[in-house]
Each structure stands twice: as C-alpha cells, then as structure tokens.
N, C-alpha and C positions, 0 to 999 in steps of 0.2 A: 426558544430561539425563533425568531421571525423569519419564515421562508417566503420567498417571492411566490405569490399565488398564481399569477398568469405565466405559466411556463410550459414549454414543450418537453424539456429535459429535466429530470429530477437531479441528475448528477452527471458532470462531464469531467474528463481527465485529459491532460496533455501526457503523452506517453511515447516511448520508443519501443516498438514491438520487436520481438525476436522469437527464438525457439529454445525450448529446453529439451535436452537429450539425457535420458535416464536409463541406466542399465536395468535389465530384467531381474526380478527376484532379489532386489536389494543387494546385488553384488557390487564390488568396487569397480570403478571405471577402468582401471588399468588392466584388468584381467577379463573384461566382458567382451562378448561378441554380439550379443543381442541387445538392442536399445529401443526405447520408445521415444517418439518425438511429439511435442505439443507446442502450440503457440503460447507465448507468455509475455507478461510484463507485470511488475509490481502493481501498477496503477489499474490495469484491467482486472487483476486479481481482486482488488478492492471493490470495484463496481460490479463484479460478478454476483455478489450477494443480492444487490438490488435488482439486477437484471433477471436473476433466477426467480425472484419473487414478484416479477411483473412491473417493476418501475422502468421508466425510460432513461437509458444511459447512452453515453457517447464517448468515443475516444478520438482525440485530436492527435494525429500522428503523421508519419511520412512512410512511403513505400518505395522500394526499388522497382522501377518500371520494367515489366517483363519477367520478373523473378518468380520462379515457382514457389519459393518460400513466401514471397509476398502474397501469392494466390492462396497458399495454405492458411496464412494468417487471416486473410479476409474471410475465407470460408468458415474458420473456427469462430471468428467474432460474430458472424451472422448466425451460426449455430447456437451461440451462447446468448443471443438477443442483445448484443451490444452494437449500436450504430457506430459508424466511423466516417471520418473525412480527413483528407490530407493530400499533399502533392505527390505525384509520381515522379521520382527523381531518377534520371538516367543513370545506369550503373557506371558508365565510363570505363568499360573494359574489365578484364579479369581482376585487376588490382584496384578497382574502384569501390563504390559503395556496396554495402550488403546489410542484412539484418543480423543483429547480435546472436551469438550462440552461448547458451548457459549449459554447461556440462556438469551434472551433479548426480551423486548417488545418495541413497537414503540412510546409509549406515545400518548397523545391526548390533544390538547388544552393546558391548563396550567399544565397538568400532564406530567412531563418530562419522557423520556425513562429511563429504568433501565436495566443495563447489569450485569449479573453474570457469571464470567468465572470459569469453573471447569476444571482445568488442571492437577490434580493429576495423576501421572503415564503416563504422555504424551509421546508417542513414539517419537515425534519429538525432544525431548531433547537428543536423542542418535545420531543425525545427525553428520556425520564425513566424512572428505575428503577420508578416506580409503575405503569408500563404493562406491566411484564414480571414473571413469576413466577421470580425469580432462584433461589429454593430449588429449584423443579422443574428449571430449566435446569442448574444447577451440581451439585446434590446428587442428585436422582433420575435425571436423564438422564445427566449427566456430560459433561465437556468436556476435551479434551486440551490445546488452546492457545486462549487468548483473545488475539486480535490487535486492537490499537487503533492508530488514526492520530491524529496531532496535528490533522488537519483537523477531525475530529469533536470532539475535546476542546476546540477553540477556537471552535466555532460559536456558542455562547451559554453563559451561566452555567448553564442547565439541562443542556446536553450535557456541560459540564465536570464537574458533580456526577454525572451518569450514568456517565461514564468512571471517576471515582474510586470509585463504588460497585461497578462491575463489577470493577475491579482488586482491591478489597478482598475481594469474594466469591470471586474466582478464587484469590487467595492463601490464603484460609481453607479452600478445598476441594481444594487440591492441583493446581489447573489452572495450567499455565505461562502467563505473561503476556509477550506480545511487544508492543513499542511502537515504531512508526515515527514519529519526531518531526514530520516534514512541516511545518516552520515556514512560515507565510505572513504577510508583513508586514501585509497589509490586514486580516487577521483579528485581529491583535494591537493594532492602533492604538487607543490610549486604554485598553488593558487589560494593559499590559506586566507590572506587578507582580503582578496577579491571576493571569495565565496562567503566569508564571514559577513561581509557587508550585504551581499545579495540575500543570504538567508535571514539576516536580521530585518531587512526591509520587507521580505515576504511575511515573516512572523508578525511584523507590526501591522500588516493588513489582514491578518488571519482572525477568524472567529473560533476555530478549533485547532489546537496544537497537539501533535502526537509525537512521542519519541521515547526512546529508552534512556538509561543513564548515560551511555556514551554519546547519544545524539545531542542531548541538551548541553552536555559539557563541551564537546568538541565542535559542534556546529554553531552554538549560540554563546559559548563561553560562560555558561552557568555552572556554578559550583555544584558538584554531585554529592551523593550521600557520603557520610563519613565512613571510613574504612572500619571493618569489624563486622562480626556476625557471620555465622557459618552457613546459614541458609537464607533463602529469599524472604521468609516471613519476618526474620529478625531485622531486615533492612527496610521494612515498609515505612517506618517513621522517617528514615533518611530520604526516601523517595518523596514523601509528603513535603519535607523541607525544601527539596530541590524544586518541586512543582510550585511551591509558594514563591520561590525566588524567580521562577520563570514568569509567574503572574505579575509580580511587581515590575518586571522589565517590559512586559508586553500586555498592558492593561486592556487593550481592545478585545483580546480573546476572552471568551467566557467559558470555554471547555478545554481542559488539559487532561491528557490521558497517557498511560503507559501500561504495557503488559509486564507481568512478573513471571519469570520462567526459571525453574531449576531443573537441570538435566540429570535424571537418575540413570538413564541409559538411552540409547538411540530409540528404544521402544517404549519408554515411559518417562514422562515429564511431570513436574508439578507446575500447574498452569493457573495463573491468577491475573488480576488487573486492578488498576487504581485510577480513579477519575475525580477531578474537581470540576464541578459544573455550577455556575452562578454562585460561587462561594460555598457550596455544599460538597462534602466528601462522600464518595461512594467507592466501595471496594468489593472485590471478589477474592477472598483469601485463596492462596494456591491449594489446589487439590489435584490428585493424580489423574492423568489421562493417558490412554494408550495411543501410541504414535506409529502410523504406517510410514509417513514421510513428513518431516517437520517443516519443509520449505513451504512458505505461504501462510503459516499460522498467524503471524502478525498482521498480514494483509487481511486475512479473514476477520480478525478482531476489528480492524478499522472499518471494514465493510459492514459488519453488523452494527457497530456503533452509529455509523452514518445513516444506516437504514432506519434505526430507531428514531433518530432526529427527523428524518424525512416523513416518518409515519406520525409524528407529533406526539410520541409517547412521553411519559414522565422519565426524567433522567435515570432513575434506578433501573429501568428496563433497557436503556441504551447499553449500559455496561454488561448487564446480564446477557443480552442478545449477542453482543460483541464477543463476550467470553465463549459463548456456545458456538458461534460461527467460526471463531478461531480454532476451537477444539475440533469442530467438524472438518475443517480444512486438512487437519493432520491425519484424518482417516482416509484421505483420498489420494490416488496416484497423481492426479492433476494438482498443480500448486495453487489451487483456489477452491473456495467452498461453493458448492452448487446445491443449496438446500432444495428439497422437493416442495416444501411449504413451510410456513411459520411453525406449524405444529411439530415438525421434525426437529427444528432448532430448539424449541422449548423442551422437548423430550431429552435432548442432549444436555441442556442446562440442568434438568432435574435428575440426570443420571438414569433415565429410564431407557434401557436398551431392549425392552421386550419386543417381540415380533408384533408388527401391525398387519392384521389380515383384513 
C-alpha cells in the first residue's frame, strides 16, 4: 500500500472521548464500591499501539469547556503520546453537554462481562468539519492513514457528515482511509436507511475495511456466513465468502480483515484473525489466550494491523502483529494495548511468556 511520504502524522482519528469506569477485582458493577476510571474511546484505543511504539498520532475530538473530565482526558492523551485538537464546547448548565461514560466489568469464569453505555448529552455528537482546518491537517501537515470507526459515524447526523468530509479530503490528498464498521444497533435505531447510505459511501472511499460478521451484514447489507458449525474454526470458509462479497461491492479497498473469537469463559478465549490483502488470503487460526479484560481486544488488533502497514512490512506480518496486539490488550486493565516495544509484541505472537531480564 502506498503511504503519503511527506507527513507530520502517521495516523489520525476522529473520536468522541469519554471515561470508562471499571469495578475493582473483576467484580460486577451492581455490587461494587471501588471503581477505576480511565479516559477512553475505541478510536484512540486503535492508535495507542502506534503511539506507544513511537509513531505520530492525533485525535480530532471535542471537549466540554471547563470540565474536570475533559482535563483528565487531555492529561491521559498527553501521557499516552497522542496529540489532540478540537473545540471547547460550553457545557450549557448541569443538563447540557458532557463526556460519555462507559461502565463495564470484566466478568469472571462463566459470568460474562456486562457493559452499560451512558451517552446522554455527549459532546462528541457535535463534531463538525467547520471546527477543523482540514486543509492544514491533510495538505500542509500530511497524514499517512485516516482511521474511522462506525461508532463516530453513527453518533449523529453531524458526525456522519464529518466522517464523510474527512474521507473525501483524505482520498483527495493521498491519505489512506481505514474504516472499522463497529455496528451498534442502538445507534442505528430509526436511522437505518440514512446510516446504510453513509456507511456505504465511507466504505467506497476506504482502502482498509474491518468488521465482524454482524458489522458487514447489518452496516453494509452483505450476506454473512452460512449457519452451521459449532466452533469458529468451522466457520472460517463462511467468513472468506463474506469478505469476497464485500470486495466485489467495494473494489477500491485492498485490505479486508476480521477477528475470529470463541469465548470459552471470561478468562479464556480462542483468538484468531482473517485478512484478504491485494487478493491474497492470510489467516491466524484461533488459539487459546488468557483474558484479564476482553474490552479493547478488537481495537488492539486493528491498531497492530495498521502499525504493520505504516511500517511498510509484508502483509503476513500485519495480521500477525495485529493478532498479538489484540491479545496483548486483553491482558491489561486499560482497554487498549500499550506495548513496551516491538519485541514484546512478537513474544506474545510466539507464545513466549518467559521473563525478560
């Protein structure tokens, strides 16, 4: 894949930042008194891999003016090495704008994780191209990859237009476009035809398309794998057929990827991946991984895959690195992967958990 050579940023993301609140010791939310809070968004989870490994990343977002939560988010992004820019939106009183809350436990054993999203008054729903100098960002500074998520594209009519304008500007300036469909039924309710058109237009401008079985079916209307098969390995051929149908409908894209996950328990998953790149198939057959917290594993996979593209590696390494950064994310209390170095990621891929002194 051809990346823009003269660039300030390797990867940028439009995103709506919020906080995740997690009970201590993997306890359920409804009986917990002690909680941990961190800044989060699916899109910054993705770029955290590249930021941790020294690449230049940036979040295009919005903040509530004067909010201590906004201040916490900015401090965490700086700590993680992620640049940011965006408007300061007045709160408008106690019932005005705020940053989203994601309240989630990690589950344990046969008790699965539960996630509650509280997004009323979310400031990220106001994101608009008028708040950003796209000419400066894409033309003067330069961007390697624009990565977008269906979560942001579906937040509001404003964010849908914002993502469409970003995709158009990226395409015009030689920036690669990556799109993780991230379908959410609650976001789509009552807006199905509108959002199907938006997602199809973004997908038509994309170079990299990522999604699971549900994403491709419900967001793009692509027929999924045939029913049948008791485990994820037996469904792999069905996933290949689905991705081939996606490629036929969206021929501009040259990379298509999906993760493969089978939940054995909250503490153990079978984790794999499938990718079609420039007409060649690459796969990581599902193998068992231990899970501390599953939230963010998919974002970790995307982050590792895009890192491999940015590094100019051969495609077989993109999916390997993505598999490993996804697995790495599930070992962390934060919902993103923060590799110490590339060596650590490759050790995860090889199954080498020996101590490094």
